[in-house]
C-alpha positions in Angstrom: 5.7 9.1 5.5 2.5 10.6 7.0 0.3 8.5 9.4 -0.3 8.5 13.3 -0.6 6.6 16.2 1.8 5.4 19.2 2.0 4.1 22.7 1.2 6.3 25.5 3.1 5.8 28.7 0.5 6.3 30.8 -2.1 3.6 29.3 -4.7 6.1 28.8 -6.4 6.1 25.5 -6.5 9.5 23.5 -8.9 11.2 21.1 -8.0 9.4 17.6 -9.0 10.8 14.5 -8.4 9.0 11.0 -5.6 10.1 8.6 -7.0 12.5 6.2 -6.7 12.2 2.4 -8.9 10.2 -0.3 -10.3 6.8 0.9 -11.0 3.7 -1.1 -12.3 0.5 0.3 -11.2 -3.0 -1.1 -14.1 -5.5 -0.7 -12.4 -9.1 -0.7 -14.9 -12.3 -0.7 -18.6 -12.3 -0.8 -18.9 -9.2 2.0 -16.3 -6.2 2.1 -14.4 -6.3 5.5 -15.3 -3.9 8.5 -14.1 -0.3 6.9 -11.0 1.0 8.1 -12.5 4.0 9.8 -14.7 2.0 11.9 -11.6 -0.1 12.8 -9.8 3.3 13.8 -12.9 4.5 15.7 -12.9 1.2 18.0 -9.2 1.8 18.7 -10.4 4.8 21.1 -10.5 2.0 24.0 -6.7 0.9 23.2 -3.9 2.7 24.8 -2.5 4.0 21.6 -0.9 7.4 20.9 -3.1 10.7 19.9 -3.3 11.8 16.3 -4.4 14.8 14.4 -5.9 15.8 11.2 -4.0 17.9 9.4 -6.6 19.6 7.5 -5.2 18.7 3.7 -7.8 16.8 1.6 -6.8 15.3 -1.8 -9.3 13.7 -3.9 -7.5 11.5 -6.3 -7.5 7.7 -5.6 -5.1 4.8 -6.6 -5.6 0.9 -7.0 -3.8 -1.0 -3.9 -2.6 -4.1 -3.7 -5.3 -7.0 -3.7 -4.3 -7.9 0.0 -4.8 -4.1 1.1 -8.2 -3.2 2.7 -7.9 0.4 2.3 -6.0 2.9 0.3 -5.3 6.5 0.9 -3.7 9.0 -1.4 -1.9 12.2 0.1 -1.5 10.8 3.4 -0.5 13.1 6.0 -0.7 12.5 9.9 0.7 13.6 13.0 1.9 11.1 16.1 2.1 12.1 19.3 3.5 10.6 22.7 2.1 11.8 26.3 0.2 14.3 24.4 3.4 15.5 22.7 3.5 16.0 19.2 6.6 13.5 17.9 6.0 13.2 14.2 4.4 14.2 10.9 4.4 11.5 8.6 3.1 12.2 4.7 3.4 9.8 2.0 2.0 9.9 -1.5 0.1 6.6 -1.2 -0.9 4.5 2.0 -2.0 0.6 2.1 -4.0 -0.1 5.0 -4.1 -3.5 6.3 -6.8 -4.1 9.2 -5.7 -7.5 10.6 -2.1 -6.4 11.3 -2.7 -2.7 12.0 -0.2 -1.8 9.7 -0.1 0.8 6.7 2.5 0.2 4.1 3.9 3.8 2.9 5.4 5.1 -0.9 7.5 7.9 -1.3 7.4 9.3 2.4 8.4 12.3 4.1 8.5 12.5 8.0 8.7 15.8 10.0 10.1 15.1 13.7 9.6 17.7 16.2 11.2 18.8 19.7 10.0 19.2 23.2 8.9 22.7 22.4 6.8 21.7 19.8 9.4 23.2 17.0 10.3 21.2 13.5 13.5 19.3 14.0 14.9 16.9 11.4 13.3 15.7 8.3 13.4 12.0 7.0 12.4 11.1 3.3 12.5 7.6 1.7 11.0 5.7 -1.1 9.2 3.1 1.0 8.0 3.1 4.8 5.9 0.8 7.2 3.9 2.3 9.9 2.3 0.3 12.5 -0.5 1.2 14.6 -0.3 -0.4 17.9 2.8 1.4 18.9 3.8 4.0 16.6 6.8 2.8 15.3 7.7 3.1 11.8 10.4 1.6 9.2 12.2 3.2 6.3 13.6 1.8 3.5 15.2 2.5 0.0 17.1 5.8 -0.6 16.8 7.2 3.4 18.2 10.4 4.0 17.6 12.2 7.4 18.5 16.1 7.4 18.8 18.4 10.8 17.8 21.9 10.9 21.9 22.5 11.0 22.4 20.7 7.9 23.9 17.2 9.4 22.7 14.4 6.9 22.3 10.8 7.3 22.0 8.6 4.5 21.3 4.6 4.8 19.0 1.8 3.2 17.2 1.1 6.0 16.2 3.2 9.3 13.9 2.3 12.4 12.2 5.0 14.5 10.8 4.1 18.1 8.1 6.1 19.1 8.5 5.4 22.8 12.3 6.2 23.2 12.2 8.7 20.1 14.9 7.1 18.6 16.3 6.3 15.1 18.5 3.3 14.2 20.2 1.0 11.7 22.1 -2.0 11.5 22.9 -1.3 8.0 26.1 0.6 6.7 25.5 4.5 6.7 26.8 8.0 6.2 26.9 10.8 8.2 28.1 13.8 7.0 28.0 17.4 8.9 30.2 20.3 7.4 33.8 18.8 6.8 33.2 15.7 8.8 32.4 12.2 7.5 31.7 9.2 9.2 30.7 5.9 7.9 29.9 2.6 9.8 28.2 -0.4 10.5 25.1 0.4 12.8 23.8 3.9 13.8 22.0 5.2 16.6 20.5 8.5 17.6 18.0 10.6 18.4 16.3 12.7 15.4 18.5 16.0 15.7 21.6 13.9 16.1 22.4 14.9 19.6 23.4 11.7 21.2 24.9 9.7 18.5 26.3 5.8 18.9 27.9 4.2 16.0 29.5 0.5 15.7 33.1 0.6 13.9 33.4 4.3 12.9 35.5 5.8 10.1 36.3 8.6 8.2 37.2 12.1 8.9 37.0 14.4 11.7 37.0 18.2 11.9 40.0 19.8 9.7 40.8 16.8 8.2 41.9 14.6 10.8 41.4 10.8 10.5 39.2 8.9 13.1 41.6 7.1 15.6 42.2 3.3 14.2 42.5 4.1 10.7 46.4 4.0 10.4 46.4 6.9 7.7 44.0 5.3 5.4 40.6 7.1 4.7 
């Protein structure tokens, strides 16, 4: 996924730059809507999280759905919270909707950062939704999150909360770490899987041991 913005806990606005890439305006009716670039600049007066340009500027554009106000191919953006870089969101294509301040993303990649600014886990998915008001995101279809030490989460839908820096799903998931395999009906954790909470977990723990309550059935 690549786009950015989130809510600062202090309520103070930070410098907001539009995401990089190749823009295409999509007028509707007798007059074109307010340019999204101008709309994003207007957001300077709102309590949103900071955004940083990446410097990459692709040139190709695609045709967006009729309802989209603008599109961007080669979308790449950072999301910050309280001045701390949280994620880098990238997508092949981004469709912007000004009235709802939502961006729909296609073929996304999200890189998470720790408090020291080091790269952590990465998320990939076929589709995603980014919400400019609070920096939250949803990823859908073939969602995969991989941590630096090789832990791997797969599911069909995953939410990211920028305010709490957590990922979660209420759908079935698979979680693997070395020889350990875990399945369940819901999952919540930080992006690097340091604090994991699941509902009705089942699977195989280290050394091939079944998790409690499975009665010898994997």
